ZALUM-685222 format. One line per 5 residues: their letters; for each residue y, z, x of C-alpha. Coordinates in nm, 4 decimals, m for minus. Layout:
<pts>
A> Y Z X ~ ...
</pts>
This chain:
<pts>
MNKQL> 0.1941 0.1768 1.6318 ~ m0.1479 0.0784 1.7695 ~ m0.0960 m0.2317 1.9888 ~ m0.3895 m0.4190 1.8417 ~ m0.2697 m0.3568 1.4846
LATAL> 0.0843 m0.4538 1.5791 ~ m0.0426 m0.7773 1.7273 ~ m0.2330 m0.8495 1.4080 ~ 0.0804 m0.7866 1.2013 ~ 0.2836 m1.0215 1.4220
LLPAL> 0.0273 m1.2991 1.4483 ~ m0.0899 m1.3092 1.0882 ~ 0.2142 m1.2603 0.8602 ~ 0.1357 m1.5662 0.6525 ~ m0.2204 m1.4520 0.5888
AFGQS> m0.1040 m1.0982 0.5171 ~ 0.1421 m1.2006 0.2519 ~ 0.0256 m1.5462 0.1487 ~ m0.0194 m1.4511 m0.2139 ~ 0.3254 m1.2966 m0.2475
KKTAK> 0.4960 m1.5897 m0.0735 ~ 0.3230 m1.8349 m0.2995 ~ 0.4526 m1.6453 m0.6009 ~ 0.8030 m1.6299 m0.4549 ~ 0.8245 m2.0115 m0.4467
SPAVD> 0.7474 m2.0369 m0.8167 ~ 1.0385 m2.1636 m1.0303 ~ 0.9728 m1.8714 m1.2685 ~ 1.1018 m1.6251 m1.0086 ~ 1.4796 m1.6166 m0.9816
RDKQT> 1.6528 m1.6690 m0.6509 ~ 1.7574 m1.3062 m0.6034 ~ 1.3971 m1.1910 m0.6381 ~ 1.2785 m1.4635 m0.4009 ~ 1.5292 m1.3390 m0.1437
IIADL> 1.4050 m0.9796 m0.1740 ~ 1.0397 m1.0810 m0.1411 ~ 1.1104 m1.2995 0.1613 ~ 1.3216 m1.0355 0.3342 ~ 1.0575 m0.7655 0.2943
DKRFT> 0.7976 m1.0033 0.4379 ~ 1.0233 m1.0586 0.7408 ~ 1.0717 m0.6858 0.7901 ~ 0.7031 m0.5948 0.7571 ~ 0.6609 m0.4988 1.1223
EYAGI> 0.9727 m0.2795 1.1165 ~ 0.8654 m0.0829 0.8108 ~ 0.5040 m0.0668 0.9254 ~ 0.6288 0.0984 1.2438 ~ 0.8289 0.3588 1.0490
SKQIW> 0.5321 0.4435 0.8278 ~ 0.3096 0.4786 1.1343 ~ 0.5541 0.7203 1.2971 ~ 0.5473 0.9401 0.9859 ~ 0.1675 0.9102 0.9787
DFAEL> 0.1611 1.0365 1.3383 ~ 0.4010 1.3236 1.2585 ~ 0.1714 1.4393 0.9738 ~ 0.4090 1.7201 0.8769 ~ 0.3132 1.9608 0.5990
GYQEE> 0.5254 2.0450 0.2958 ~ 0.8763 2.1765 0.3728 ~ 0.8072 2.1229 0.7435 ~ 0.8804 1.7458 0.7424 ~ 1.1750 1.7658 0.9813
KSSLL> 1.0966 1.4560 1.1894 ~ 0.9826 1.2485 0.8926 ~ 1.2883 1.3285 0.6831 ~ 1.5274 1.2664 0.9718 ~ 1.3659 0.9311 1.0517
LQEQL> 1.4193 0.8055 0.6969 ~ 1.7721 0.9453 0.6844 ~ 1.8623 0.7649 1.0070 ~ 1.7245 0.4380 0.8702 ~ 1.9367 0.4739 0.5576
KKEGF> 2.2517 0.5640 0.7500 ~ 2.2013 0.2565 0.9639 ~ 2.1899 0.0511 0.6449 ~ 2.5206 0.1888 0.5181 ~ 2.4053 0.4660 0.2844
TVTAG> 2.5901 0.7955 0.2570 ~ 2.3325 1.0697 0.3182 ~ 2.3546 1.4290 0.1995 ~ 2.0865 1.6405 0.3653 ~ 1.9514 1.9864 0.2882
VAGIP> 2.0003 1.9566 m0.0882 ~ 1.8647 2.2088 m0.3436 ~ 1.8226 2.4690 m0.0717 ~ 1.5549 2.2614 0.1039 ~ 1.6256 2.1644 0.4671
TAFVA> 1.4082 1.8509 0.4541 ~ 1.5348 1.7184 0.1175 ~ 1.8121 1.4604 0.0977 ~ 1.9944 1.2176 m0.1308 ~ 2.1228 0.8850 0.0063
TYGAG> 2.3721 0.6835 m0.2001 ~ 2.5142 0.3319 m0.1934 ~ 2.7442 0.1545 m0.4387 ~ 2.9726 0.2667 m0.7186 ~ 2.9676 0.2901 m1.0948
KPVIG> 2.6959 0.2386 m1.3527 ~ 2.4095 0.1891 m1.3837 ~ 2.2737 0.4470 m1.1388 ~ 1.9146 0.3753 m1.0349 ~ 1.7216 0.6432 m0.8468
ILGEY> 1.4199 0.5804 m0.6238 ~ 1.1915 0.8665 m0.5186 ~ 1.0435 0.8952 m0.1693 ~ 0.7856 1.1421 m0.0359 ~ 0.6674 1.2145 0.3182
DALPG> 0.4591 1.5361 0.3309 ~ 0.1050 1.5451 0.4659 ~ m0.1943 1.7517 0.3549 ~ m0.3596 2.0359 0.5476 ~ m0.6631 1.9096 0.7361
LATES> m0.7667 1.5437 0.7017 ~ m0.6427 1.4629 1.0531 ~ m0.8436 1.1579 1.1530 ~ m0.7747 0.8442 1.3503 ~ m0.7285 0.5069 1.1791
KPEFT> m1.0923 0.4131 1.2188 ~ m1.3626 0.3370 0.9610 ~ m1.5530 0.6495 1.0625 ~ m1.4358 1.0097 1.0520 ~ m1.2728 1.0756 1.3903
PIAGQ> m1.0896 1.4114 1.3890 ~ m0.7661 1.4485 1.5834 ~ m0.7949 1.7706 1.7812 ~ m0.5138 2.0197 1.7337 ~ m0.3458 1.8356 1.4440
KGGHG> m0.2926 2.0505 1.1347 ~ m0.2396 1.7799 0.8750 ~ m0.3155 1.4253 0.7763 ~ m0.1679 1.1720 0.5341 ~ m0.4617 1.1696 0.2937
CGHNL> m0.2279 1.0874 0.0041 ~ m0.0356 0.8174 0.1883 ~ 0.3078 0.9735 0.1652 ~ 0.3970 0.8178 0.5000 ~ 0.3808 0.4876 0.3099
FGTAS> 0.5491 0.6293 m0.0005 ~ 0.8731 0.7334 0.1680 ~ 0.8937 0.4191 0.3785 ~ 0.8430 0.1753 0.0889 ~ 1.1001 0.3569 m0.1232
VAAAV> 1.3570 0.3317 0.1559 ~ 1.2731 m0.0363 0.2039 ~ 1.3235 m0.1021 m0.1676 ~ 1.6541 0.0854 m0.1716 ~ 1.7776 m0.1200 0.1238
EVKNW> 1.6976 m0.4423 m0.0614 ~ 1.8837 m0.3188 m0.3684 ~ 2.1784 m0.2273 m0.1469 ~ 2.1791 m0.5748 0.0064 ~ 2.1850 m0.7336 m0.3384
LKSSG> 2.4619 m0.5063 m0.4677 ~ 2.6689 m0.5895 m0.1605 ~ 2.6126 m0.9659 m0.1660 ~ 2.6473 m1.0071 m0.5435 ~ 2.9400 m0.7734 m0.5973
HAGTV> 2.7551 m0.6350 m0.8994 ~ 2.8591 m0.2915 m1.0223 ~ 2.6047 m0.0164 m0.9803 ~ 2.4742 0.2617 m0.7607 ~ 2.1371 0.3103 m0.5923
KIYGC> 2.0181 0.6548 m0.4889 ~ 1.7161 0.7273 m0.2737 ~ 1.5821 1.0805 m0.3087 ~ 1.4045 1.2307 m0.0093 ~ 1.1513 1.4568 m0.1802
PAEEG> 0.9559 1.7066 0.0335 ~ 0.6442 1.9083 m0.0446 ~ 0.4995 1.7152 m0.3374 ~ 0.1572 1.8503 m0.2424 ~ 0.1732 2.1860 m0.4192
GAGKV> 0.5284 2.2723 m0.3163 ~ 0.7014 2.1209 m0.6226 ~ 0.9981 1.9986 m0.4179 ~ 1.1363 1.7761 m0.6946 ~ 1.1421 2.0660 m0.9402
YMVRE> 1.4122 2.2383 m0.7355 ~ 1.6023 1.9093 m0.7123 ~ 1.5832 1.8690 m1.0906 ~ 1.6875 2.2295 m1.1404 ~ 1.9859 2.1690 m0.9116
GLFND> 2.1049 1.8863 m1.1393 ~ 2.0647 1.6117 m0.8778 ~ 1.9379 1.3624 m1.1380 ~ 2.1956 1.4333 m1.4075 ~ 2.3983 1.1145 m1.3482
VDVVL> 2.0991 0.8816 m1.3063 ~ 2.0100 0.6205 m1.5703 ~ 1.6540 0.5373 m1.4588 ~ 1.4245 0.6642 m1.1822 ~ 1.1623 0.4495 m1.0083
HWHPG> 0.8704 0.5726 m0.7998 ~ 0.5286 0.4658 m0.6772 ~ 0.2170 0.6111 m0.5183 ~ m0.0472 0.4878 m0.2757 ~ m0.3886 0.4223 m0.4266
SQNAA> m0.6991 0.2058 m0.4223 ~ m0.5822 m0.0434 m0.6870 ~ m0.2704 m0.2227 m0.8062 ~ m0.1481 m0.0966 m1.1433 ~ 0.1728 m0.0283 m1.3328
DAGTS> 0.1205 0.1255 m1.6736 ~ 0.2427 0.4010 m1.9022 ~ m0.0019 0.6703 m1.7998 ~ 0.0612 1.0427 m1.7857 ~ m0.0608 1.3318 m1.5711
LANKN> m0.1541 1.6992 m1.5926 ~ 0.0968 1.9806 m1.5961 ~ 0.0200 2.2284 m1.3187 ~ 0.0957 2.5900 m1.2338 ~ m0.0158 2.7658 m0.9178
AKFRF> 0.0207 3.1017 m0.7504 ~ m0.1163 3.3282 m0.4801 ~ m0.2674 3.6533 m0.6142 ~ m0.2547 3.9382 m0.3615 ~ m0.4768 4.2450 m0.3959
RGIAA> m0.3988 4.5621 m0.2004 ~ m0.6437 4.8471 m0.1555 ~ m0.7309 5.1065 0.1074 ~ m0.9005 5.0382 0.4406 ~ m1.1960 5.2526 0.5453
HAAAS> m1.5089 5.2419 0.7596 ~ m1.7509 5.0385 0.5517 ~ m2.0533 5.2436 0.6642 ~ m1.9234 5.5896 0.7618 ~ m1.6794 5.6462 0.4723
PERGR> m1.7018 5.3652 0.2155 ~ m1.6105 5.6037 m0.0662 ~ m1.2614 5.6319 0.0799 ~ m1.2023 5.2584 0.0676 ~ m1.0747 5.0334 m0.2080
SGLDG> m1.1457 4.6699 m0.1274 ~ m0.8838 4.4043 m0.1829 ~ m1.1663 4.1524 m0.1551 ~ m1.3467 4.3247 m0.4438 ~ m1.0331 4.2636 m0.6489
VEAMD> m1.0313 3.8953 m0.5581 ~ m1.4019 3.8524 m0.6320 ~ m1.3769 4.0386 m0.9627 ~ m1.0859 3.8152 m1.0659 ~ m1.2743 3.5013 m0.9639
YMVNM> m1.5799 3.6125 m1.1621 ~ m1.3779 3.6723 m1.4780 ~ m1.1892 3.3432 m1.4470 ~ m1.5150 3.1555 m1.3935 ~ m1.6577 3.3115 m1.7115
MREHV> m1.3371 3.2106 m1.8899 ~ m1.4069 2.8420 m1.8183 ~ m1.6503 2.8374 m2.1131 ~ m1.3713 2.9401 m2.3481 ~ m1.0756 2.7176 m2.2586
PQDTR> m1.0044 2.3601 m2.3760 ~ m1.2541 2.1380 m2.2002 ~ m0.9876 1.9245 m2.0334 ~ m0.8413 2.2297 m1.8559 ~ m0.8727 2.2337 m1.4776
IHYVI> m0.8860 2.5596 m1.2789 ~ m0.9528 2.5758 m0.9049 ~ m0.8978 2.8276 m0.6282 ~ m0.9520 2.9156 m0.2636 ~ m0.9734 3.2598 m0.1045
TKGGD> m0.7033 3.2443 0.1625 ~ m0.7565 3.5948 0.3003 ~ m1.0746 3.7976 0.2627 ~ m1.0657 4.0548 0.5411 ~ m1.1194 4.0553 0.9148
APNVV> m1.4476 4.2358 0.9846 ~ m1.7508 4.3274 0.7696 ~ m1.7436 4.6913 0.8823 ~ m1.3856 4.7417 0.7634 ~ m1.3137 4.7682 0.3928
PAFAE> m1.0393 4.5042 0.3571 ~ m0.7147 4.6613 0.2409 ~ m0.5707 4.3182 0.1624 ~ m0.7106 3.9988 0.0157 ~ m0.5515 3.6892 m0.1339
VYYYA> m0.6656 3.4065 m0.3606 ~ m0.4712 3.0849 m0.4333 ~ m0.5087 2.9493 m0.7896 ~ m0.4233 2.6178 m0.9569 ~ m0.4451 2.5559 m1.3315
RHKDR> m0.3814 2.2214 m1.5025 ~ m0.3639 2.0738 m1.8508 ~ m0.1928 1.7714 m2.0057 ~ m0.0135 2.0001 m2.2542 ~ 0.2080 2.2478 m2.0704
DILQS> 0.2054 2.4912 m2.3658 ~ m0.1739 2.5127 m2.3433 ~ m0.1387 2.5444 m1.9667 ~ 0.0926 2.8432 m2.0111 ~ m0.1537 3.0149 m2.2449
VWKRI> m0.4420 2.9600 m2.0000 ~ m0.2242 3.0854 m1.7166 ~ m0.1521 3.4092 m1.9029 ~ m0.5268 3.4694 m1.9297 ~ m0.5611 3.4137 m1.5547
ENAAE> m0.2911 3.6768 m1.4987 ~ m0.4755 3.9120 m1.7341 ~ m0.7924 3.8623 m1.5317 ~ m0.6037 3.9571 m1.2161 ~ m0.4705 4.2755 m1.3728
GAAKG> m0.8138 4.3658 m1.5099 ~ m0.9735 4.3048 m1.1707 ~ m0.7227 4.5328 m1.0025 ~ m0.7791 4.8103 m1.2543 ~ m1.1558 4.7828 m1.2268
TGTKV> m1.1602 4.7924 m0.8469 ~ m0.8954 5.0564 m0.7930 ~ m0.6590 4.8145 m0.6241 ~ m0.3114 4.6848 m0.6964 ~ m0.2245 4.3216 m0.7546
DWEVL> 0.0897 4.1107 m0.7537 ~ 0.1309 3.7368 m0.7549 ~ 0.3803 3.4766 m0.6423 ~ 0.4162 3.1581 m0.8447 ~ 0.4519 2.8895 m0.5778
GGVFN> 0.4658 2.5808 m0.7947 ~ 0.4719 2.4513 m1.1469 ~ 0.5172 2.0938 m1.2660 ~ 0.5436 1.9134 m1.5987 ~ 0.3154 1.6351 m1.7147
LLPNV> 0.4557 1.2833 m1.6736 ~ 0.6483 1.1558 m1.9762 ~ 0.5459 0.7884 m1.9983 ~ 0.7935 0.5140 m2.0824 ~ 0.6323 0.1961 m2.2143
TLAEA> 0.9546 m0.0054 m2.1992 ~ 0.9975 0.0535 m1.8278 ~ 0.6264 0.0304 m1.7519 ~ 0.5996 m0.3150 m1.9084 ~ 0.8931 m0.4377 m1.6977
MHQNL> 0.7426 m0.2950 m1.3796 ~ 0.4019 m0.4437 m1.4632 ~ 0.5532 m0.7908 m1.4892 ~ 0.7157 m0.7510 m1.1490 ~ 0.3915 m0.6292 m0.9952
KTVGG> 0.2232 m0.9443 m1.1306 ~ 0.4992 m1.1501 m0.9706 ~ 0.4444 m0.9837 m0.6335 ~ 0.0641 m0.9891 m0.6487 ~ m0.1920 m0.7864 m0.4583
ITYTP> m0.3033 m0.8237 m0.0976 ~ m0.5737 m1.0102 0.0888 ~ m0.7430 m0.8861 0.4034 ~ m0.7637 m1.0476 0.7447 ~ m1.1138 m1.0731 0.8973
EETAF> m1.0428 m0.7568 1.0980 ~ m0.9309 m0.5687 0.7887 ~ m1.2313 m0.6960 0.5944 ~ m1.4634 m0.5545 0.8596 ~ m1.2771 m0.2227 0.8476
AEKIS> m1.2923 m0.2115 0.4678 ~ m1.6607 m0.2996 0.4475 ~ m1.7535 m0.0346 0.7015 ~ m1.5462 0.2375 0.5383 ~ m1.6805 0.1524 0.1921
ETFGE> m2.0300 0.2313 0.3216 ~ m1.9194 0.5958 0.3500 ~ m1.8441 0.6300 m0.0222 ~ m2.0751 0.8287 m0.2447 ~ m2.3356 0.6743 m0.4698
GQKVP> m2.1792 0.4575 m0.7381 ~ m1.8327 0.4672 m0.5785 ~ m1.8452 0.1394 m0.3880 ~ m1.6478 m0.1431 m0.5487 ~ m1.5640 m0.4966 m0.4278
ITNAA> m1.3019 m0.4839 m0.1545 ~ m1.1519 m0.8014 m0.3014 ~ m1.0145 m0.5799 m0.5804 ~ m0.7172 m0.5190 m0.3505 ~ m0.5904 m0.8639 m0.4545
LIKDF> m0.6123 m0.7912 m0.8288 ~ m0.3541 m0.6502 m1.0693 ~ m0.5017 m0.4242 m1.3365 ~ m0.4262 m0.4974 m1.6993 ~ m0.1431 m0.3063 m1.8605
RDASE> m0.2272 0.0173 m2.0450 ~ m0.0038 0.2157 m2.2762 ~ 0.0184 0.5944 m2.2958 ~ m0.3345 0.6402 m2.4300 ~ m0.5850 0.9144 m2.3567
SATSG> m0.7638 0.6884 m2.1078 ~ m0.4428 0.6567 m1.9080 ~ m0.4180 1.0309 m1.8291 ~ m0.4452 1.1030 m1.4583 ~ m0.6544 1.3973 m1.3421
GSTDV> m0.3847 1.4889 m1.0923 ~ m0.0439 1.6500 m1.1141 ~ 0.2921 1.5585 m0.9675 ~ 0.6418 1.6998 m0.9577 ~ 0.7586 1.3558 m1.0694
GDVSW> 0.6687 1.4964 m1.4111 ~ 0.9770 1.7179 m1.4128 ~ 1.1939 1.4207 m1.3168 ~ 1.0512 1.2171 m1.6053 ~ 1.1617 1.4790 m1.8606
TVPTV> 1.5122 1.4722 m1.7085 ~ 1.5671 1.0952 m1.6835 ~ 1.3612 0.7894 m1.7943 ~ 1.1079 0.7345 m1.5153 ~ 0.8488 0.4719 m1.4277
GLQTA> 0.6014 0.4261 m1.1445 ~ 0.3161 0.2212 m1.0076 ~ 0.0363 0.2413 m0.7560 ~ m0.0743 m0.0190 m0.5064 ~ m0.3929 m0.0778 m0.3084
TWVPG> m0.2976 0.0929 0.0153 ~ m0.6550 0.2191 0.0584 ~ m0.9871 0.0400 0.0555 ~ m1.0844 m0.0085 m0.3119 ~ m1.3058 0.2795 m0.4198
SSAHS> m1.1397 0.5310 m0.1861 ~ m1.0530 0.8752 m0.3138 ~ m0.7142 1.0310 m0.2585 ~ m0.7084 1.3367 m0.0318 ~ m0.9937 1.2020 0.1789
WQSTA> m1.0363 1.1003 0.5405 ~ m1.0933 0.7433 0.4200 ~ m0.7492 0.7284 0.2566 ~ m0.5958 0.8921 0.5636 ~ m0.7444 0.6283 0.7929
ASGMT> m0.6238 0.3354 0.5798 ~ m0.2754 0.4886 0.5422 ~ m0.2271 0.4600 0.9169 ~ m0.3034 0.0881 0.9578 ~ m0.2285 m0.2551 0.8165
IGQKG> m0.4296 m0.2184 0.4948 ~ m0.2033 0.0674 0.3907 ~ 0.1072 m0.1026 0.5238 ~ 0.0448 m0.4205 0.3228 ~ 0.0073 m0.2204 0.0018
MIVAA> 0.3276 m0.0392 0.0951 ~ 0.5211 m0.3661 0.1049 ~ 0.3794 m0.4664 m0.2352 ~ 0.5236 m0.1407 m0.3700 ~ 0.8620 m0.1961 m0.2026
KTLAL> 0.8887 m0.5432 m0.3541 ~ 0.7933 m0.4247 m0.7016 ~ 1.0399 m0.1348 m0.6950 ~ 1.3247 m0.3566 m0.5778 ~ 1.2505 m0.6298 m0.8332
TALDL> 1.2359 m0.3762 m1.1158 ~ 1.5683 m0.2267 m1.0066 ~ 1.7153 m0.5767 m1.0136 ~ 1.6051 m0.6213 m1.3756 ~ 1.7711 m0.2938 m1.4692
YKTPA> 2.1027 m0.3875 m1.3089 ~ 2.1045 m0.7314 m1.4679 ~ 1.9830 m0.6264 m1.8134 ~ 2.1720 m0.3280 m1.9590 ~ 1.9745 m0.3632 m2.2824
LIEKA> 1.6565 m0.2764 m2.0916 ~ 1.8053 0.0570 m1.9877 ~ 1.9296 0.1242 m2.3410 ~ 1.5856 0.0565 m2.4879 ~ 1.4141 0.2727 m2.2252
RAEWT> 1.6504 0.5626 m2.2853 ~ 1.6042 0.5369 m2.6620 ~ 1.2256 0.5600 m2.6188 ~ 1.2654 0.8492 m2.3766 ~ 1.4939 1.0411 m2.6151
QKRGA> 1.2519 0.9938 m2.9031 ~ 0.9481 1.1117 m2.7031 ~ 1.1270 1.4044 m2.5423 ~ 1.2579 1.5326 m2.8726 ~ 1.6119 1.6040 m2.9817
NFKYE> 1.5873 1.9777 m2.9145 ~ 1.4221 1.9596 m2.5732 ~ 1.5619 2.1982 m2.3148 ~ 1.4324 2.1848 m1.9605 ~ 1.2983 2.5084 m1.8144
ALLGD> 1.1054 2.4906 m1.4883 ~ 0.7501 2.6264 m1.5017 ~ 0.8120 2.8056 m1.1730 ~ 1.1100 2.9938 m1.3144 ~ 1.4178 3.0652 m1.1085
RKPAL> 1.2467 3.1353 m0.7787 ~ 1.3857 2.9825 m0.4614 ~ 1.1945 2.7010 m0.2869 ~ 0.8697 2.8327 m0.1367 ~ 0.9576 2.7005 0.2087
DYRK> 0.6757 2.8915 0.3797 ~ 0.3926 2.8036 0.1393 ~ 0.2116 2.5995 0.4055 ~ 0.2620 2.8512 0.6860
</pts>
């Protein structure tokens, strides 16, 4: 951890968490919750250090060996039983403490994104030679989830209350669909409720949903030839890719307007004077309704086959990921929202204020918002159209398997975009770390409510059953393929 930031964390704990501590002293907050809030405040420096180590590792999906091991070691030290390498994924794990019902699961992530390697400064400062960066804050995600699970463990142990807490180490959320394989393996079958969170630029816990997603790499194979001396003998894989892209781009006019399709050409040839025998394009498609998504995806496959036929090439494709939309649960979301209000947002030190003001100057026109928004809790929203996220997550598959609820906290400067250098920079310093502790507190307090109030779980499961439908049968969008462990290589 940067020495200056560590000094700030040590010298200014009261300022960092003044709002939360004030809430904790309120008579409306029971003693068990006060204890959890106070303990997480005391352990801020410890957890900040863990999150910074994972930020420094910046390991891509299915390559998170150091990050996963660090969290596993922390959990073992706290008395959890850890099973590593689950669902055929070396960096996935499940850590368990307690016995009996209810069983509460907490999700943790720790994969970085390709690129986005920048120092924790309010200006873009690339880190030479580093492949990835935590532009989605998963270094904070995994750490806060572990911290919350530890607090739940402490309460179960001290109270003697029946129940089990499970922390799921979930790799490769960024396009690798790690949780889908864990769901498919049946690792959530005995769980009553799952809790999760995500870094963000605001504090909110509501009943929003997300977009279902399917993605694949399309590989065109042709014939190499001299591009000038004998072009007639060549069949260009790149022509196949470009023909497919052209047809898909024309298709955009004739799909539901809330469909999202995006792609990158990952291999286009090596030299202009050689007809490329191989080319590859990586496609994502998204929609809030997975049935519509499947129909759009079939048209994308048809475009690939048509492109191959028209260019004299051959095409095959590998589905790398596919995730469900989130199934919202209002019952759980309302409970989590109340706990987030209890915890409160964060306030910045003078140093953090200067950082935030400088970084907000780099936002695009109309994107700058007051940095004081980090202290606010957004009003509760139900599962309305306005609450649909433009992103996708493999938490969606979990939510169709077990009642699930999540939140986001202001780990980034308000107005920041995910998957940006600005979010990467904040995820590696105290602004991100403070938001991380807000999440840990909220997760732990919500788990406490579930253990103490069986009726809350019963109501949540009844809502979940009704929304899911009596005849629902889970089938992964990515089929029966094995984990795509090399998708980032």
